[in-house]
mmCIF file of the C-alpha atoms, coordinates in Angstrom:
data_MODEL
# 
_entry.id   MODEL 
# 
loop_
_atom_site.group_PDB 
_atom_site.id 
_atom_site.type_symbol 
_atom_site.label_atom_id 
_atom_site.label_alt_id 
_atom_site.label_comp_id 
_atom_site.label_asym_id 
_atom_site.label_entity_id 
_atom_site.label_seq_id 
_atom_site.pdbx_PDB_ins_code 
_atom_site.Cartn_x 
_atom_site.Cartn_y 
_atom_site.Cartn_z 
_atom_site.occupancy 
_atom_site.B_iso_or_equiv 
_atom_site.pdbx_formal_charge 
_atom_site.auth_seq_id 
_atom_site.auth_comp_id 
_atom_site.auth_asym_id 
_atom_site.auth_atom_id 
_atom_site.pdbx_PDB_model_num 
ATOM 1  C CA . MET A 1 1  ? 107.874 139.528 -50.382 1.00 0.00 ? 1  MET A CA 1 
ATOM 2  C CA . CYS A 1 2  ? 109.190 143.045 -50.797 1.00 0.00 ? 2  CYS A CA 1 
ATOM 3  C CA . PRO A 1 3  ? 106.415 145.675 -51.059 1.00 0.00 ? 3  PRO A CA 1 
ATOM 4  C CA . HIS A 1 4  ? 108.704 148.319 -52.569 1.00 0.00 ? 4  HIS A CA 1 
ATOM 5  C CA . ASP A 1 5  ? 108.675 149.510 -56.159 1.00 0.00 ? 5  ASP A CA 1 
ATOM 6  C CA . PRO A 1 6  ? 111.154 148.740 -57.606 1.00 0.00 ? 6  PRO A CA 1 
ATOM 7  C CA . VAL A 1 7  ? 111.602 145.513 -55.662 1.00 0.00 ? 7  VAL A CA 1 
ATOM 8  C CA . CYS A 1 8  ? 114.623 145.366 -53.337 1.00 0.00 ? 8  CYS A CA 1 
ATOM 9  C CA . PRO A 1 9  ? 117.464 142.958 -54.186 1.00 0.00 ? 9  PRO A CA 1 
ATOM 10 C CA . SER A 1 10 ? 117.140 139.497 -52.652 1.00 0.00 ? 10 SER A CA 1 
ATOM 11 C CA . ALA A 1 11 ? 119.364 138.318 -49.803 1.00 0.00 ? 11 ALA A CA 1 
ATOM 12 C CA . GLU A 1 12 ? 121.303 136.176 -52.303 1.00 0.00 ? 12 GLU A CA 1 
ATOM 13 C CA . ALA A 1 13 ? 121.966 139.032 -54.745 1.00 0.00 ? 13 ALA A CA 1 
ATOM 14 C CA . PRO A 1 14 ? 125.447 140.604 -54.888 1.00 0.00 ? 14 PRO A CA 1 
ATOM 15 C CA . ASP A 1 15 ? 123.869 144.025 -54.228 1.00 0.00 ? 15 ASP A CA 1 
ATOM 16 C CA . ARG A 1 16 ? 121.783 142.802 -51.240 1.00 0.00 ? 16 ARG A CA 1 
ATOM 17 C CA . GLU A 1 17 ? 122.941 145.789 -49.141 1.00 0.00 ? 17 GLU A CA 1 
ATOM 18 C CA . ALA A 1 18 ? 120.930 148.090 -51.447 1.00 0.00 ? 18 ALA A CA 1 
ATOM 19 C CA . ALA A 1 19 ? 117.641 146.849 -49.938 1.00 0.00 ? 19 ALA A CA 1 
ATOM 20 C CA . ARG A 1 20 ? 115.712 149.368 -47.866 1.00 0.00 ? 20 ARG A CA 1 
ATOM 21 C CA . THR A 1 21 ? 116.133 149.529 -44.101 1.00 0.00 ? 21 THR A CA 1 
ATOM 22 C CA . VAL A 1 22 ? 113.027 148.425 -42.183 1.00 0.00 ? 22 VAL A CA 1 
ATOM 23 C CA . ALA A 1 23 ? 114.486 148.594 -38.641 1.00 0.00 ? 23 ALA A CA 1 
ATOM 24 C CA . CYS A 1 24 ? 117.510 150.548 -37.491 1.00 0.00 ? 24 CYS A CA 1 
ATOM 25 C CA . HIS A 1 25 ? 119.217 150.221 -34.113 1.00 0.00 ? 25 HIS A CA 1 
ATOM 26 C CA . PRO A 1 26 ? 122.409 152.323 -34.293 1.00 0.00 ? 26 PRO A CA 1 
ATOM 27 C CA . GLU A 1 27 ? 122.796 152.164 -30.517 1.00 0.00 ? 27 GLU A CA 1 
ATOM 28 C CA . GLN A 1 28 ? 123.221 148.386 -30.920 1.00 0.00 ? 28 GLN A CA 1 
ATOM 29 C CA . GLY A 1 29 ? 125.136 148.575 -34.209 1.00 0.00 ? 29 GLY A CA 1 
ATOM 30 C CA . TRP A 1 30 ? 122.741 146.815 -36.601 1.00 0.00 ? 30 TRP A CA 1 
ATOM 31 C CA . SER A 1 31 ? 119.961 147.354 -39.126 1.00 0.00 ? 31 SER A CA 1 
ATOM 32 C CA . LEU A 1 32 ? 117.402 144.986 -40.636 1.00 0.00 ? 32 LEU A CA 1 
ATOM 33 C CA . LEU A 1 33 ? 116.938 145.264 -44.387 1.00 0.00 ? 33 LEU A CA 1 
ATOM 34 C CA . CYS A 1 34 ? 113.748 144.534 -46.335 1.00 0.00 ? 34 CYS A CA 1 
ATOM 35 C CA . ASN A 1 35 ? 115.257 141.327 -47.740 1.00 0.00 ? 35 ASN A CA 1 
ATOM 36 C CA . GLY A 1 36 ? 115.852 139.884 -44.250 1.00 0.00 ? 36 GLY A CA 1 
ATOM 37 C CA . VAL A 1 37 ? 119.577 140.666 -44.077 1.00 0.00 ? 37 VAL A CA 1 
ATOM 38 C CA . VAL A 1 38 ? 120.915 142.002 -40.772 1.00 0.00 ? 38 VAL A CA 1 
ATOM 39 C CA . LEU A 1 39 ? 123.605 144.547 -41.582 1.00 0.00 ? 39 LEU A CA 1 
ATOM 40 C CA . PHE A 1 40 ? 126.123 145.380 -38.841 1.00 0.00 ? 40 PHE A CA 1 
ATOM 41 C CA . GLU A 1 41 ? 127.975 148.678 -38.495 1.00 0.00 ? 41 GLU A CA 1 
ATOM 42 C CA . ASP A 1 42 ? 131.319 146.922 -39.042 1.00 0.00 ? 42 ASP A CA 1 
ATOM 43 C CA . THR A 1 43 ? 129.951 145.913 -42.513 1.00 0.00 ? 43 THR A CA 1 
ATOM 44 C CA . GLY A 1 44 ? 129.421 142.287 -41.503 1.00 0.00 ? 44 GLY A CA 1 
ATOM 45 C CA . GLU A 1 45 ? 126.107 140.680 -42.429 1.00 0.00 ? 45 GLU A CA 1 
ATOM 46 C CA . LEU A 1 46 ? 123.840 137.896 -41.257 1.00 0.00 ? 46 LEU A CA 1 
ATOM 47 C CA . LEU A 1 47 ? 121.747 136.391 -44.047 1.00 0.00 ? 47 LEU A CA 1 
ATOM 48 C CA . PRO A 1 48 ? 118.223 135.045 -43.435 1.00 0.00 ? 48 PRO A CA 1 
ATOM 49 C CA . GLY A 1 49 ? 119.406 131.416 -43.642 1.00 0.00 ? 49 GLY A CA 1 
ATOM 50 C CA . GLY A 1 50 ? 121.973 131.989 -40.889 1.00 0.00 ? 50 GLY A CA 1 
ATOM 51 C CA . THR A 1 51 ? 125.055 132.456 -43.077 1.00 0.00 ? 51 THR A CA 1 
ATOM 52 C CA . ALA A 1 52 ? 127.453 135.037 -41.677 1.00 0.00 ? 52 ALA A CA 1 
ATOM 53 C CA . ILE A 1 53 ? 129.350 137.340 -44.022 1.00 0.00 ? 53 ILE A CA 1 
ATOM 54 C CA . ALA A 1 54 ? 132.592 138.707 -42.563 1.00 0.00 ? 54 ALA A CA 1 
ATOM 55 C CA . PRO A 1 55 ? 133.124 142.468 -42.484 1.00 0.00 ? 55 PRO A CA 1 
ATOM 56 C CA . HIS A 1 56 ? 134.316 143.699 -45.860 1.00 0.00 ? 56 HIS A CA 1 
ATOM 57 C CA . ARG A 1 57 ? 135.628 147.197 -45.456 1.00 0.00 ? 57 ARG A CA 1 
ATOM 58 C CA . PRO A 1 58 ? 137.696 148.557 -48.337 1.00 0.00 ? 58 PRO A CA 1 
ATOM 59 C CA . VAL A 1 59 ? 141.456 148.407 -47.893 1.00 0.00 ? 59 VAL A CA 1 
ATOM 60 C CA . VAL A 1 60 ? 143.072 151.833 -48.053 1.00 0.00 ? 60 VAL A CA 1 
ATOM 61 C CA . GLY A 1 61 ? 146.420 151.869 -49.870 1.00 0.00 ? 61 GLY A CA 1 
ATOM 62 C CA . ALA A 1 62 ? 149.576 153.370 -48.362 1.00 0.00 ? 62 ALA A CA 1 
ATOM 63 C CA . ALA A 1 63 ? 150.260 156.976 -49.235 1.00 0.00 ? 63 ALA A CA 1 
# 
């Protein structure tokens, strides 16, 4: 369970990336969030149950 106050969003929540970072390894390109989500620098995610979320960078419109 999350020890933070207020409690971090769960791994299933739409705002799961708002959870606090508990381990950061920028040299390897990933961070572990309090809710068990592994967040990659390309914005991909690995959820605690093993589900992979593809990178979801915003699309920049043509000028």
